[in-house]
PDB file of N, CA, C and O in Angstrom:
ATOM      1  N   UNK A   1      82.192 135.868 190.663  1.00  0.00           N
ATOM      2  CA  UNK A   1      82.954 135.226 189.628  1.00  0.00           C
ATOM      3  C   UNK A   1      82.378 133.830 189.385  1.00  0.00           C
ATOM      4  O   UNK A   1      82.153 133.067 190.325  1.00  0.00           O
ATOM      5  N   UNK A   2      82.146 133.514 188.133  1.00  0.00           N
ATOM      6  CA  UNK A   2      81.541 132.223 187.789  1.00  0.00           C
ATOM      7  C   UNK A   2      82.607 131.140 187.726  1.00  0.00           C
ATOM      8  O   UNK A   2      83.697 131.331 187.187  1.00  0.00           O
ATOM      9  N   UNK A   3      82.254 130.014 188.292  1.00  0.00           N
ATOM     10  CA  UNK A   3      83.180 128.878 188.257  1.00  0.00           C
ATOM     11  C   UNK A   3      82.946 128.061 186.988  1.00  0.00           C
ATOM     12  O   UNK A   3      81.809 127.841 186.572  1.00  0.00           O
ATOM     13  N   UNK A   4      84.040 127.620 186.388  1.00  0.00           N
ATOM     14  CA  UNK A   4      83.944 126.765 185.218  1.00  0.00           C
ATOM     15  C   UNK A   4      84.066 125.336 185.714  1.00  0.00           C
ATOM     16  O   UNK A   4      85.079 124.945 186.294  1.00  0.00           O
ATOM     17  N   UNK A   5      83.012 124.561 185.475  1.00  0.00           N
ATOM     18  CA  UNK A   5      83.016 123.185 185.953  1.00  0.00           C
ATOM     19  C   UNK A   5      83.783 122.309 184.980  1.00  0.00           C
ATOM     20  O   UNK A   5      83.541 122.329 183.774  1.00  0.00           O
ATOM     21  N   UNK A   6      84.718 121.534 185.531  1.00  0.00           N
ATOM     22  CA  UNK A   6      85.527 120.634 184.726  1.00  0.00           C
ATOM     23  C   UNK A   6      84.723 119.387 184.406  1.00  0.00           C
ATOM     24  O   UNK A   6      83.894 118.943 185.201  1.00  0.00           O
ATOM     25  N   UNK A   7      84.986 118.815 183.204  1.00  0.00           N
ATOM     26  CA  UNK A   7      84.344 117.547 182.865  1.00  0.00           C
ATOM     27  C   UNK A   7      84.882 116.470 183.789  1.00  0.00           C
ATOM     28  O   UNK A   7      86.023 116.535 184.245  1.00  0.00           O
ATOM     29  N   UNK A   8      84.047 115.483 184.056  1.00  0.00           N
ATOM     30  CA  UNK A   8      84.539 114.414 184.911  1.00  0.00           C
ATOM     31  C   UNK A   8      85.449 113.470 184.124  1.00  0.00           C
ATOM     32  O   UNK A   8      85.578 113.574 182.904  1.00  0.00           O
ATOM     33  N   UNK A   9      86.069 112.559 184.850  1.00  0.00           N
ATOM     34  CA  UNK A   9      87.070 111.665 184.264  1.00  0.00           C
ATOM     35  C   UNK A   9      86.479 110.837 183.121  1.00  0.00           C
ATOM     36  O   UNK A   9      87.117 110.673 182.081  1.00  0.00           O
ATOM     37  N   UNK A  10      85.263 110.316 183.310  1.00  0.00           N
ATOM     38  CA  UNK A  10      84.650 109.483 182.289  1.00  0.00           C
ATOM     39  C   UNK A  10      84.425 110.262 180.995  1.00  0.00           C
ATOM     40  O   UNK A  10      84.682 109.735 179.913  1.00  0.00           O
ATOM     41  N   UNK A  11      83.962 111.476 181.082  1.00  0.00           N
ATOM     42  CA  UNK A  11      83.714 112.286 179.884  1.00  0.00           C
ATOM     43  C   UNK A  11      85.016 112.603 179.160  1.00  0.00           C
ATOM     44  O   UNK A  11      85.072 112.552 177.931  1.00  0.00           O
ATOM     45  N   UNK A  12      86.069 112.933 179.916  1.00  0.00           N
ATOM     46  CA  UNK A  12      87.365 113.218 179.285  1.00  0.00           C
ATOM     47  C   UNK A  12      87.925 111.968 178.608  1.00  0.00           C
ATOM     48  O   UNK A  12      88.427 112.026 177.485  1.00  0.00           O
ATOM     49  N   UNK A  13      87.831 110.840 179.309  1.00  0.00           N
ATOM     50  CA  UNK A  13      88.359 109.591 178.755  1.00  0.00           C
ATOM     51  C   UNK A  13      87.580 109.180 177.519  1.00  0.00           C
ATOM     52  O   UNK A  13      88.166 108.790 176.509  1.00  0.00           O
ATOM     53  N   UNK A  14      86.260 109.268 177.597  1.00  0.00           N
ATOM     54  CA  UNK A  14      85.438 108.883 176.449  1.00  0.00           C
ATOM     55  C   UNK A  14      85.728 109.797 175.256  1.00  0.00           C
ATOM     56  O   UNK A  14      85.740 109.326 174.119  1.00  0.00           O
ATOM     57  N   UNK A  15      85.956 111.067 175.485  1.00  0.00           N
ATOM     58  CA  UNK A  15      86.271 111.998 174.397  1.00  0.00           C
ATOM     59  C   UNK A  15      87.597 111.612 173.740  1.00  0.00           C
ATOM     60  O   UNK A  15      87.727 111.669 172.518  1.00  0.00           O
ATOM     61  N   UNK A  16      88.587 111.216 174.560  1.00  0.00           N
ATOM     62  CA  UNK A  16      89.882 110.812 174.006  1.00  0.00           C
ATOM     63  C   UNK A  16      89.755 109.530 173.191  1.00  0.00           C
ATOM     64  O   UNK A  16      90.306 109.424 172.095  1.00  0.00           O
ATOM     65  N   UNK A  17      89.029 108.562 173.732  1.00  0.00           N
ATOM     66  CA  UNK A  17      88.857 107.281 173.028  1.00  0.00           C
ATOM     67  C   UNK A  17      88.087 107.499 171.733  1.00  0.00           C
ATOM     68  O   UNK A  17      88.434 106.934 170.696  1.00  0.00           O
ATOM     69  N   UNK A  18      87.064 108.300 171.794  1.00  0.00           N
ATOM     70  CA  UNK A  18      86.262 108.587 170.607  1.00  0.00           C
ATOM     71  C   UNK A  18      87.100 109.271 169.530  1.00  0.00           C
ATOM     72  O   UNK A  18      86.993 108.941 168.349  1.00  0.00           O
ATOM     73  N   UNK A  19      87.937 110.226 169.944  1.00  0.00           N
ATOM     74  CA  UNK A  19      88.810 110.918 168.990  1.00  0.00           C
ATOM     75  C   UNK A  19      89.802 109.939 168.369  1.00  0.00           C
ATOM     76  O   UNK A  19      90.086 110.018 167.174  1.00  0.00           O
ATOM     77  N   UNK A  20      90.332 109.015 169.178  1.00  0.00           N
ATOM     78  CA  UNK A  20      91.286 108.032 168.666  1.00  0.00           C
ATOM     79  C   UNK A  20      90.639 107.138 167.607  1.00  0.00           C
ATOM     80  O   UNK A  20      91.240 106.877 166.565  1.00  0.00           O
ATOM     81  N   UNK A  21      89.408 106.665 167.871  1.00  0.00           N
ATOM     82  CA  UNK A  21      88.727 105.807 166.895  1.00  0.00           C
ATOM     83  C   UNK A  21      88.394 106.563 165.611  1.00  0.00           C
ATOM     84  O   UNK A  21      88.480 105.994 164.523  1.00  0.00           O
ATOM     85  N   UNK A  22      88.015 107.835 165.720  1.00  0.00           N
ATOM     86  CA  UNK A  22      87.747 108.626 164.516  1.00  0.00           C
ATOM     87  C   UNK A  22      89.013 108.779 163.684  1.00  0.00           C
ATOM     88  O   UNK A  22      88.972 108.674 162.458  1.00  0.00           O
ATOM     89  N   UNK A  23      90.145 109.030 164.355  1.00  0.00           N
ATOM     90  CA  UNK A  23      91.414 109.142 163.642  1.00  0.00           C
ATOM     91  C   UNK A  23      91.814 107.828 162.987  1.00  0.00           C
ATOM     92  O   UNK A  23      92.297 107.811 161.855  1.00  0.00           O
ATOM     93  N   UNK A  24      91.606 106.712 163.716  1.00  0.00           N
ATOM     94  CA  UNK A  24      91.941 105.404 163.164  1.00  0.00           C
ATOM     95  C   UNK A  24      91.083 105.106 161.928  1.00  0.00           C
ATOM     96  O   UNK A  24      91.584 104.583 160.933  1.00  0.00           O
ATOM     97  N   UNK A  25      89.805 105.436 161.994  1.00  0.00           N
ATOM     98  CA  UNK A  25      88.906 105.187 160.859  1.00  0.00           C
ATOM     99  C   UNK A  25      89.343 106.000 159.643  1.00  0.00           C
ATOM    100  O   UNK A  25      89.322 105.494 158.521  1.00  0.00           O
ATOM    101  N   UNK A  26      89.735 107.248 159.857  1.00  0.00           N
ATOM    102  CA  UNK A  26      90.157 108.078 158.717  1.00  0.00           C
ATOM    103  C   UNK A  26      91.469 107.561 158.126  1.00  0.00           C
ATOM    104  O   UNK A  26      91.664 107.631 156.913  1.00  0.00           O
ATOM    105  N   UNK A  27      92.371 107.044 158.965  1.00  0.00           N
ATOM    106  CA  UNK A  27      93.629 106.487 158.451  1.00  0.00           C
ATOM    107  C   UNK A  27      93.389 105.191 157.692  1.00  0.00           C
ATOM    108  O   UNK A  27      94.040 104.941 156.677  1.00  0.00           O
ATOM    109  N   UNK A  28      92.465 104.365 158.167  1.00  0.00           N
ATOM    110  CA  UNK A  28      92.184 103.104 157.478  1.00  0.00           C
ATOM    111  C   UNK A  28      91.557 103.328 156.098  1.00  0.00           C
ATOM    112  O   UNK A  28      91.673 102.474 155.218  1.00  0.00           O
ATOM    113  N   UNK A  29      90.906 104.456 155.911  1.00  0.00           N
ATOM    114  CA  UNK A  29      90.355 104.761 154.595  1.00  0.00           C
ATOM    115  C   UNK A  29      91.454 105.043 153.579  1.00  0.00           C
ATOM    116  O   UNK A  29      91.233 104.926 152.374  1.00  0.00           O
ATOM    117  N   UNK A  30      92.644 105.415 154.063  1.00  0.00           N
ATOM    118  CA  UNK A  30      93.762 105.732 153.171  1.00  0.00           C
ATOM    119  C   UNK A  30      94.553 104.497 152.760  1.00  0.00           C
ATOM    120  O   UNK A  30      95.369 104.561 151.841  1.00  0.00           O
ATOM    121  N   UNK A  31      94.319 103.373 153.432  1.00  0.00           N
ATOM    122  CA  UNK A  31      95.088 102.154 153.169  1.00  0.00           C
ATOM    123  C   UNK A  31      94.699 101.569 151.818  1.00  0.00           C
ATOM    124  O   UNK A  31      93.518 101.484 151.482  1.00  0.00           O
ATOM    125  N   UNK A  32      95.708 101.166 151.045  1.00  0.00           N
ATOM    126  CA  UNK A  32      95.462 100.489 149.782  1.00  0.00           C
ATOM    127  C   UNK A  32      95.661  98.997 150.044  1.00  0.00           C
ATOM    128  O   UNK A  32      96.790  98.532 150.195  1.00  0.00           O
ATOM    129  N   UNK A  33      94.563  98.256 150.097  1.00  0.00           N
ATOM    130  CA  UNK A  33      94.621  96.839 150.424  1.00  0.00           C
ATOM    131  C   UNK A  33      95.050  96.042 149.198  1.00  0.00           C
ATOM    132  O   UNK A  33      94.638  96.358 148.082  1.00  0.00           O
ATOM    133  N   UNK A  34      95.879  95.006 149.393  1.00  0.00           N
ATOM    134  CA  UNK A  34      96.331  94.205 148.255  1.00  0.00           C
ATOM    135  C   UNK A  34      95.207  93.321 147.731  1.00  0.00           C
ATOM    136  O   UNK A  34      94.268  92.972 148.446  1.00  0.00           O
ATOM    137  N   UNK A  35      95.342  92.971 146.446  1.00  0.00           N
ATOM    138  CA  UNK A  35      94.371  92.049 145.859  1.00  0.00           C
ATOM    139  C   UNK A  35      94.700  90.638 146.326  1.00  0.00           C
ATOM    140  O   UNK A  35      95.771  90.390 146.880  1.00  0.00           O
ATOM    141  N   UNK A  36      93.761  89.710 146.095  1.00  0.00           N
ATOM    142  CA  UNK A  36      93.967  88.329 146.519  1.00  0.00           C
ATOM    143  C   UNK A  36      95.173  87.716 145.802  1.00  0.00           C
ATOM    144  O   UNK A  36      95.937  86.968 146.413  1.00  0.00           O
ATOM    145  N   UNK A  37      95.349  88.021 144.533  1.00  0.00           N
ATOM    146  CA  UNK A  37      96.479  87.452 143.794  1.00  0.00           C
ATOM    147  C   UNK A  37      97.810  87.981 144.347  1.00  0.00           C
ATOM    148  O   UNK A  37      98.796  87.244 144.379  1.00  0.00           O
ATOM    149  N   UNK A  38      97.851  89.242 144.780  1.00  0.00           N
ATOM    150  CA  UNK A  38      99.061  89.778 145.386  1.00  0.00           C
ATOM    151  C   UNK A  38      99.361  89.080 146.715  1.00  0.00           C
ATOM    152  O   UNK A  38     100.518  88.794 147.023  1.00  0.00           O
ATOM    153  N   UNK A  39      98.320  88.811 147.495  1.00  0.00           N
ATOM    154  CA  UNK A  39      98.500  88.124 148.775  1.00  0.00           C
ATOM    155  C   UNK A  39      99.046  86.720 148.542  1.00  0.00           C
ATOM    156  O   UNK A  39      99.979  86.296 149.224  1.00  0.00           O
ATOM    157  N   UNK A  40      98.471  86.002 147.588  1.00  0.00           N
ATOM    158  CA  UNK A  40      98.930  84.640 147.289  1.00  0.00           C
ATOM    159  C   UNK A  40     100.370  84.679 146.783  1.00  0.00           C
ATOM    160  O   UNK A  40     101.200  83.885 147.227  1.00  0.00           O
ATOM    161  N   UNK A  41     100.672  85.581 145.873  1.00  0.00           N
ATOM    162  CA  UNK A  41     102.010  85.695 145.308  1.00  0.00           C
ATOM    163  C   UNK A  41     103.046  86.003 146.399  1.00  0.00           C
ATOM    164  O   UNK A  41     104.092  85.357 146.460  1.00  0.00           O
ATOM    165  N   UNK A  42     102.761  86.971 147.242  1.00  0.00           N
ATOM    166  CA  UNK A  42     103.687  87.331 148.310  1.00  0.00           C
ATOM    167  C   UNK A  42     103.851  86.199 149.317  1.00  0.00           C
ATOM    168  O   UNK A  42     104.950  85.977 149.827  1.00  0.00           O
ATOM    169  N   UNK A  43     102.771  85.484 149.606  1.00  0.00           N
ATOM    170  CA  UNK A  43     102.853  84.353 150.537  1.00  0.00           C
ATOM    171  C   UNK A  43     103.723  83.242 149.964  1.00  0.00           C
ATOM    172  O   UNK A  43     104.524  82.646 150.684  1.00  0.00           O
ATOM    173  N   UNK A  44     103.574  82.964 148.685  1.00  0.00           N
ATOM    174  CA  UNK A  44     104.405  81.928 148.059  1.00  0.00           C
ATOM    175  C   UNK A  44     105.879  82.322 148.063  1.00  0.00           C
ATOM    176  O   UNK A  44     106.749  81.475 148.265  1.00  0.00           O
ATOM    177  N   UNK A  45     106.159  83.597 147.843  1.00  0.00           N
ATOM    178  CA  UNK A  45     107.551  84.065 147.879  1.00  0.00           C
ATOM    179  C   UNK A  45     108.132  83.885 149.282  1.00  0.00           C
ATOM    180  O   UNK A  45     109.270  83.439 149.428  1.00  0.00           O
ATOM    181  N   UNK A  46     107.362  84.227 150.305  1.00  0.00           N
ATOM    182  CA  UNK A  46     107.832  84.084 151.685  1.00  0.00           C
ATOM    183  C   UNK A  46     108.092  82.614 152.010  1.00  0.00           C
ATOM    184  O   UNK A  46     109.102  82.285 152.633  1.00  0.00           O
ATOM    185  N   UNK A  47     107.194  81.739 151.595  1.00  0.00           N
ATOM    186  CA  UNK A  47     107.368  80.307 151.856  1.00  0.00           C
ATOM    187  C   UNK A  47     108.607  79.792 151.134  1.00  0.00           C
ATOM    188  O   UNK A  47     109.398  79.054 151.722  1.00  0.00           O
ATOM    189  N   UNK A  48     108.789  80.166 149.872  1.00  0.00           N
ATOM    190  CA  UNK A  48     109.938  79.713 149.096  1.00  0.00           C
ATOM    191  C   UNK A  48     111.255  80.184 149.713  1.00  0.00           C
ATOM    192  O   UNK A  48     112.193  79.398 149.841  1.00  0.00           O
ATOM    193  N   UNK A  49     111.331  81.453 150.092  1.00  0.00           N
ATOM    194  CA  UNK A  49     112.554  81.988 150.694  1.00  0.00           C
ATOM    195  C   UNK A  49     112.817  81.295 152.034  1.00  0.00           C
ATOM    196  O   UNK A  49     113.968  81.006 152.360  1.00  0.00           O
ATOM    197  N   UNK A  50     111.775  81.027 152.805  1.00  0.00           N
ATOM    198  CA  UNK A  50     111.945  80.333 154.083  1.00  0.00           C
ATOM    199  C   UNK A  50     112.494  78.931 153.877  1.00  0.00           C
ATOM    200  O   UNK A  50     113.371  78.496 154.623  1.00  0.00           O
ATOM    201  N   UNK A  51     111.988  78.211 152.871  1.00  0.00           N
ATOM    202  CA  UNK A  51     112.475  76.859 152.594  1.00  0.00           C
ATOM    203  C   UNK A  51     113.933  76.908 152.138  1.00  0.00           C
ATOM    204  O   UNK A  51     114.743  76.091 152.577  1.00  0.00           O
ATOM    205  N   UNK A  52     114.274  77.848 151.269  1.00  0.00           N
ATOM    206  CA  UNK A  52     115.659  77.965 150.787  1.00  0.00           C
ATOM    207  C   UNK A  52     116.607  78.232 151.959  1.00  0.00           C
ATOM    208  O   UNK A  52     117.657  77.596 152.059  1.00  0.00           O
ATOM    209  N   UNK A  53     116.250  79.160 152.839  1.00  0.00           N
ATOM    210  CA  UNK A  53     117.109  79.449 153.981  1.00  0.00           C
ATOM    211  C   UNK A  53     117.173  78.272 154.944  1.00  0.00           C
ATOM    212  O   UNK A  53     118.219  78.033 155.547  1.00  0.00           O
ATOM    213  N   UNK A  54     116.085  77.535 155.100  1.00  0.00           N
ATOM    214  CA  UNK A  54     116.107  76.352 155.965  1.00  0.00           C
ATOM    215  C   UNK A  54     117.070  75.314 155.416  1.00  0.00           C
ATOM    216  O   UNK A  54     117.798  74.680 156.179  1.00  0.00           O
ATOM    217  N   UNK A  55     117.080  75.135 154.094  1.00  0.00           N
ATOM    218  CA  UNK A  55     118.009  74.189 153.480  1.00  0.00           C
ATOM    219  C   UNK A  55     119.451  74.659 153.673  1.00  0.00           C
ATOM    220  O   UNK A  55     120.324  73.856 154.005  1.00  0.00           O
ATOM    221  N   UNK A  56     119.704  75.936 153.469  1.00  0.00           N
ATOM    222  CA  UNK A  56     121.060  76.468 153.629  1.00  0.00           C
ATOM    223  C   UNK A  56     121.536  76.294 155.070  1.00  0.00           C
ATOM    224  O   UNK A  56     122.664  75.856 155.299  1.00  0.00           O
ATOM    225  N   UNK A  57     120.693  76.630 156.034  1.00  0.00           N
ATOM    226  CA  UNK A  57     121.072  76.493 157.440  1.00  0.00           C
ATOM    227  C   UNK A  57     121.244  75.025 157.806  1.00  0.00           C
ATOM    228  O   UNK A  57     122.165  74.676 158.545  1.00  0.00           O
ATOM    229  N   UNK A  58     120.373  74.166 157.301  1.00  0.00           N
ATOM    230  CA  UNK A  58     120.505  72.730 157.560  1.00  0.00           C
ATOM    231  C   UNK A  58     121.793  72.175 156.985  1.00  0.00           C
ATOM    232  O   UNK A  58     122.463  71.370 157.632  1.00  0.00           O
ATOM    233  N   UNK A  59     122.148  72.593 155.782  1.00  0.00           N
ATOM    234  CA  UNK A  59     123.393  72.152 155.153  1.00  0.00           C
ATOM    235  C   UNK A  59     124.599  72.638 155.957  1.00  0.00           C
ATOM    236  O   UNK A  59     125.536  71.876 156.193  1.00  0.00           O
ATOM    237  N   UNK A  60     124.577  73.881 156.369  1.00  0.00           N
ATOM    238  CA  UNK A  60     125.660  74.410 157.191  1.00  0.00           C
ATOM    239  C   UNK A  60     125.781  73.637 158.502  1.00  0.00           C
ATOM    240  O   UNK A  60     126.889  73.324 158.938  1.00  0.00           O
ATOM    241  N   UNK A  61     124.655  73.330 159.127  1.00  0.00           N
ATOM    242  CA  UNK A  61     124.656  72.591 160.385  1.00  0.00           C
ATOM    243  C   UNK A  61     125.230  71.186 160.184  1.00  0.00           C
ATOM    244  O   UNK A  61     126.008  70.702 161.006  1.00  0.00           O
ATOM    245  N   UNK A  62     124.843  70.547 159.096  1.00  0.00           N
ATOM    246  CA  UNK A  62     125.346  69.206 158.796  1.00  0.00           C
ATOM    247  C   UNK A  62     126.862  69.230 158.588  1.00  0.00           C
ATOM    248  O   UNK A  62     127.583  68.392 159.130  1.00  0.00           O
ATOM    249  N   UNK A  63     127.337  70.196 157.800  1.00  0.00           N
ATOM    250  CA  UNK A  63     128.775  70.297 157.543  1.00  0.00           C
ATOM    251  C   UNK A  63     129.549  70.663 158.808  1.00  0.00           C
ATOM    252  O   UNK A  63     130.642  70.143 159.030  1.00  0.00           O
ATOM    253  N   UNK A  64     129.004  71.540 159.633  1.00  0.00           N
ATOM    254  CA  UNK A  64     129.661  71.888 160.890  1.00  0.00           C
ATOM    255  C   UNK A  64     129.720  70.676 161.805  1.00  0.00           C
ATOM    256  O   UNK A  64     130.718  70.461 162.493  1.00  0.00           O
ATOM    257  N   UNK A  65     128.642  69.875 161.815  1.00  0.00           N
ATOM    258  CA  UNK A  65     128.642  68.657 162.624  1.00  0.00           C
ATOM    259  C   UNK A  65     129.693  67.670 162.161  1.00  0.00           C
ATOM    260  O   UNK A  65     130.368  67.040 162.975  1.00  0.00           O
ATOM    261  N   UNK A  66     129.833  67.535 160.832  1.00  0.00           N
ATOM    262  CA  UNK A  66     130.873  66.654 160.296  1.00  0.00           C
ATOM    263  C   UNK A  66     132.263  67.146 160.686  1.00  0.00           C
ATOM    264  O   UNK A  66     133.135  66.354 161.042  1.00  0.00           O
ATOM    265  N   UNK A  67     132.458  68.460 160.614  1.00  0.00           N
ATOM    266  CA  UNK A  67     133.752  69.030 160.972  1.00  0.00           C
ATOM    267  C   UNK A  67     134.083  68.807 162.440  1.00  0.00           C
ATOM    268  O   UNK A  67     135.210  68.444 162.775  1.00  0.00           O
ATOM    269  N   UNK A  68     133.120  69.018 163.306  1.00  0.00           N
ATOM    270  CA  UNK A  68     133.362  68.822 164.735  1.00  0.00           C
ATOM    271  C   UNK A  68     133.592  67.350 165.046  1.00  0.00           C
ATOM    272  O   UNK A  68     134.460  67.011 165.850  1.00  0.00           O
ATOM    273  N   UNK A  69     132.816  66.473 164.411  1.00  0.00           N
ATOM    274  CA  UNK A  69     133.012  65.043 164.605  1.00  0.00           C
ATOM    275  C   UNK A  69     134.414  64.621 164.135  1.00  0.00           C
ATOM    276  O   UNK A  69     135.078  63.819 164.792  1.00  0.00           O
ATOM    277  N   UNK A  70     134.846  65.160 163.015  1.00  0.00           N
ATOM    278  CA  UNK A  70     136.188  64.865 162.520  1.00  0.00           C
ATOM    279  C   UNK A  70     137.280  65.356 163.451  1.00  0.00           C
ATOM    280  O   UNK A  70     138.268  64.660 163.685  1.00  0.00           O
ATOM    281  N   UNK A  71     137.098  66.568 163.986  1.00  0.00           N
ATOM    282  CA  UNK A  71     138.089  67.099 164.941  1.00  0.00           C
ATOM    283  C   UNK A  71     138.115  66.270 166.221  1.00  0.00           C
ATOM    284  O   UNK A  71     139.191  66.001 166.756  1.00  0.00           O
ATOM    285  N   UNK A  72     136.974  65.870 166.712  1.00  0.00           N
ATOM    286  CA  UNK A  72     136.934  65.064 167.933  1.00  0.00           C
ATOM    287  C   UNK A  72     137.555  63.682 167.713  1.00  0.00           C
ATOM    288  O   UNK A  72     138.188  63.124 168.609  1.00  0.00           O
ATOM    289  N   UNK A  73     137.365  63.141 166.510  1.00  0.00           N
ATOM    290  CA  UNK A  73     137.979  61.813 166.245  1.00  0.00           C
ATOM    291  C   UNK A  73     139.491  61.945 166.144  1.00  0.00           C
ATOM    292  O   UNK A  73     140.204  61.008 166.506  1.00  0.00           O
ATOM    293  N   UNK A  74     140.014  63.089 165.659  1.00  0.00           N
ATOM    294  CA  UNK A  74     141.447  63.296 165.609  1.00  0.00           C
ATOM    295  C   UNK A  74     142.032  63.468 167.006  1.00  0.00           C
ATOM    296  O   UNK A  74     143.122  62.972 167.292  1.00  0.00           O
ATOM    297  N   UNK A  75     141.321  64.157 167.860  1.00  0.00           N
ATOM    298  CA  UNK A  75     141.801  64.413 169.217  1.00  0.00           C
ATOM    299  C   UNK A  75     141.690  63.143 170.059  1.00  0.00           C
ATOM    300  O   UNK A  75     142.606  62.817 170.815  1.00  0.00           O
ATOM    301  N   UNK A  76     140.567  62.424 169.930  1.00  0.00           N
ATOM    302  CA  UNK A  76     140.318  61.244 170.781  1.00  0.00           C
ATOM    303  C   UNK A  76     140.930  60.053 170.237  1.00  0.00           C
ATOM    304  O   UNK A  76     140.818  58.978 170.825  1.00  0.00           O
TER     305      UNK A  76
END
């Protein structure tokens, strides 16, 4: 009876890694990359929304601080 020799660990691992990179390359070919103007536009929107939320949170923090200061002055 003939013995079937198993591949060694390095060959099995290299085959798995190689298959993974081939799959990744084929998936990256399907990606639709944005144009530069889309990247700039989306970045500006993110920055604007971040600034608006920072102002809202800052305003809330300021008003909460005033409220707590007022309550402490009434108690003390």
